[in-house]
Z-matrix of the N, CA and C atoms (Angstrom, degrees):
N
C 1 1.455
C 2 1.530 1 108.71
N 3 1.308 2 115.20 1 136.93
C 4 1.457 3 119.74 2 -171.79
C 5 1.528 4 114.33 3 -103.84
N 6 1.308 5 119.32 4 -1.54
C 7 1.455 6 120.75 5 176.84
C 8 1.512 7 115.44 6 83.60
N 9 1.328 8 117.91 7 12.40
C 10 1.466 9 120.54 8 -179.36
C 11 1.528 10 112.51 9 -94.15
N 12 1.330 11 118.22 10 -12.14
C 13 1.459 12 122.16 11 -179.13
C 14 1.521 13 110.12 12 -109.47
N 15 1.319 14 116.16 13 124.26
C 16 1.467 15 121.87 14 -176.72
C 17 1.520 16 111.47 15 -61.18
N 18 1.333 17 117.46 16 -35.25
C 19 1.461 18 121.28 17 -177.07
C 20 1.527 19 113.31 18 -65.89
N 21 1.327 20 117.59 19 -19.15
C 22 1.469 21 121.79 20 -179.19
C 23 1.525 22 113.06 21 -83.12
N 24 1.335 23 117.08 22 -9.78
C 25 1.463 24 121.49 23 -172.92
C 26 1.522 25 110.00 24 -115.54
N 27 1.335 26 115.33 25 129.32
C 28 1.457 27 121.25 26 178.83
C 29 1.520 28 109.48 27 -131.56
N 30 1.338 29 117.55 28 149.85
C 31 1.465 30 119.46 29 174.48
C 32 1.530 31 110.32 30 -56.15
N 33 1.324 32 115.80 31 139.66
C 34 1.459 33 121.13 32 -178.90
C 35 1.516 34 114.01 33 97.27
N 36 1.332 35 117.48 34 -11.67
C 37 1.464 36 121.26 35 179.22
C 38 1.522 37 110.47 36 -78.90
N 39 1.334 38 116.44 37 149.34
C 40 1.462 39 121.77 38 174.22
C 41 1.532 40 107.81 39 -90.82
N 42 1.322 41 115.42 40 127.00
C 43 1.468 42 121.35 41 -176.67
C 44 1.526 43 110.41 42 -136.09
N 45 1.320 44 115.30 43 161.95
C 46 1.464 45 122.40 44 168.79
C 47 1.517 46 106.77 45 -105.18
N 48 1.337 47 116.44 46 129.12
C 49 1.456 48 120.77 47 178.32
C 50 1.522 49 109.34 48 -122.04
N 51 1.319 50 115.47 49 159.03
C 52 1.459 51 121.24 50 170.72
C 53 1.525 52 106.29 51 -109.65
N 54 1.330 53 115.60 52 122.49
C 55 1.457 54 121.39 53 178.72
C 56 1.523 55 109.80 54 -75.08
N 57 1.319 56 117.21 55 156.81
C 58 1.472 57 121.71 56 179.67
C 59 1.537 58 110.58 57 -54.88
N 60 1.316 59 116.69 58 -42.66
C 61 1.467 60 120.71 59 -178.61
C 62 1.526 61 112.39 60 -68.06
N 63 1.338 62 117.16 61 -20.55
C 64 1.466 63 121.53 62 -176.84
C 65 1.523 64 113.32 63 -103.24
N 66 1.336 65 118.01 64 8.61
C 67 1.460 66 119.99 65 -176.49
C 68 1.520 67 112.81 66 -61.99
N 69 1.317 68 118.10 67 -35.78
C 70 1.464 69 120.26 68 -179.05
C 71 1.520 70 111.91 69 -69.91
N 72 1.328 71 116.94 70 -37.45
C 73 1.471 72 120.43 71 -178.33
C 74 1.525 73 112.01 72 -88.91
N 75 1.327 74 116.93 73 -24.58
C 76 1.464 75 120.24 74 -178.50
C 77 1.520 76 113.46 75 79.96
N 78 1.337 77 117.50 76 13.25
C 79 1.469 78 121.67 77 179.67
C 80 1.526 79 109.62 78 -62.07
N 81 1.332 80 116.13 79 131.64
C 82 1.459 81 121.41 80 -177.65
C 83 1.520 82 111.35 81 -99.18
N 84 1.320 83 115.10 82 147.41
C 85 1.457 84 123.02 83 176.40
C 86 1.518 85 107.20 84 -122.77
N 87 1.339 86 116.94 85 129.51
C 88 1.463 87 120.87 86 -179.25
C 89 1.521 88 109.62 87 -97.73
N 90 1.328 89 115.41 88 139.83
C 91 1.458 90 119.76 89 178.54
C 92 1.508 91 111.29 90 -169.05
N 93 1.330 92 115.09 91 -177.47
C 94 1.461 93 122.25 92 -178.57
C 95 1.523 94 108.77 93 -106.91
N 96 1.324 95 116.55 94 132.64
C 97 1.465 96 122.59 95 -177.30
C 98 1.535 97 110.26 96 -68.93
N 99 1.338 98 114.79 97 128.36
C 100 1.459 99 120.88 98 173.22
C 101 1.526 100 109.73 99 -101.12
N 102 1.350 101 116.48 100 -50.16
C 103 1.471 102 122.40 101 -178.20
C 104 1.517 103 109.88 102 -135.54
N 105 1.337 104 115.56 103 147.21
C 106 1.462 105 121.87 104 172.61
C 107 1.528 106 106.37 105 -99.54
N 108 1.324 107 116.71 106 122.51
C 109 1.467 108 121.04 107 -173.99
C 110 1.522 109 113.60 108 -98.47
N 111 1.325 110 118.15 109 -25.76
C 112 1.465 111 121.18 110 179.37
C 113 1.530 112 108.85 111 -76.30
N 114 1.329 113 116.04 112 130.05
C 115 1.471 114 120.74 113 -179.12
C 116 1.529 115 112.66 114 -89.71
N 117 1.332 116 118.16 115 -26.16
C 118 1.461 117 120.57 116 -177.61
C 119 1.533 118 110.69 117 -73.89
N 120 1.319 119 116.47 118 161.31
C 121 1.460 120 123.04 119 -177.12
C 122 1.526 121 111.47 120 -68.06
N 123 1.348 122 116.51 121 -37.71
C 124 1.466 123 121.22 122 178.55
C 125 1.522 124 109.60 123 -136.69
N 126 1.325 125 115.32 124 161.78
C 127 1.464 126 120.88 125 173.60
C 128 1.526 127 107.32 126 -149.76
N 129 1.341 128 117.73 127 129.27
C 130 1.471 129 120.42 128 -174.70
C 131 1.524 130 114.70 129 -63.91
N 132 1.336 131 118.42 130 -23.25
C 133 1.468 132 120.95 131 -179.27
C 134 1.516 133 112.65 132 -100.44
N 135 1.320 134 117.15 133 2.13
C 136 1.455 135 121.91 134 -179.92
C 137 1.520 136 111.35 135 110.21
N 138 1.320 137 115.44 136 149.31
C 139 1.460 138 121.96 137 179.16
C 140 1.528 139 108.71 138 -72.98
N 141 1.326 140 116.92 139 133.91
C 142 1.468 141 120.99 140 -179.66
C 143 1.527 142 109.35 141 -83.26
N 144 1.339 143 115.74 142 130.62
C 145 1.464 144 121.39 143 -179.25
C 146 1.529 145 110.32 144 -134.18
N 147 1.338 146 114.84 145 161.09
C 148 1.463 147 122.41 146 170.61
C 149 1.520 148 106.47 147 -109.24
N 150 1.323 149 116.36 148 129.99
C 151 1.457 150 121.22 149 177.99
C 152 1.528 151 110.36 150 -84.23
N 153 1.326 152 116.10 151 166.94
C 154 1.462 153 120.45 152 -179.53
C 155 1.524 154 112.25 153 -61.86
N 156 1.335 155 118.00 154 -24.32
C 157 1.468 156 120.89 155 178.35
C 158 1.532 157 112.67 156 -88.85
N 159 1.349 158 117.49 157 3.56
C 160 1.454 159 121.90 158 175.21
C 161 1.515 160 115.59 159 96.13
N 162 1.327 161 118.65 160 -9.80
C 163 1.460 162 121.06 161 179.64
C 164 1.531 163 109.92 162 -71.85
N 165 1.335 164 115.49 163 144.92
C 166 1.471 165 121.61 164 -178.76
C 167 1.520 166 108.95 165 -121.46
N 168 1.341 167 116.08 166 134.72
C 169 1.450 168 120.33 167 177.64
C 170 1.514 169 110.31 168 -168.39
N 171 1.342 170 114.83 169 -177.71
C 172 1.462 171 121.00 170 -178.60
C 173 1.525 172 109.78 171 -100.97
N 174 1.328 173 114.71 172 135.16
C 175 1.463 174 121.32 173 -176.97
C 176 1.523 175 110.37 174 -68.41
N 177 1.326 176 115.59 175 128.92
C 178 1.468 177 122.60 176 177.66
C 179 1.529 178 111.17 177 -111.75
N 180 1.322 179 116.90 178 -20.85
C 181 1.457 180 120.84 179 -179.61
C 182 1.505 181 110.74 180 -161.07
N 183 1.334 182 115.66 181 149.55
C 184 1.465 183 122.47 182 -179.71
C 185 1.513 184 108.00 183 -118.56
N 186 1.335 185 116.91 184 134.12
C 187 1.463 186 121.42 185 -179.61
C 188 1.519 187 109.73 186 -108.04
N 189 1.337 188 115.81 187 134.83
C 190 1.451 189 119.59 188 176.05
C 191 1.527 190 108.62 189 -76.82
N 192 1.305 191 115.75 190 144.83
C 193 1.467 192 120.00 191 -176.81
C 194 1.507 193 112.31 192 -87.72
């Protein structure tokens, strides 16, 4: 799963996101989803989420628990 479909992401899931500051380098940050911020069903750059530690970014990968 690539993180472009809102239905694939639920609070409590472990995901890799790219932070706004890391978009040029593509550096990924792993964390647990607290809130889903994107309202649309899909987004070509990834669904925007807030992690439990407060960081916000677009989902690049979803990890099964």
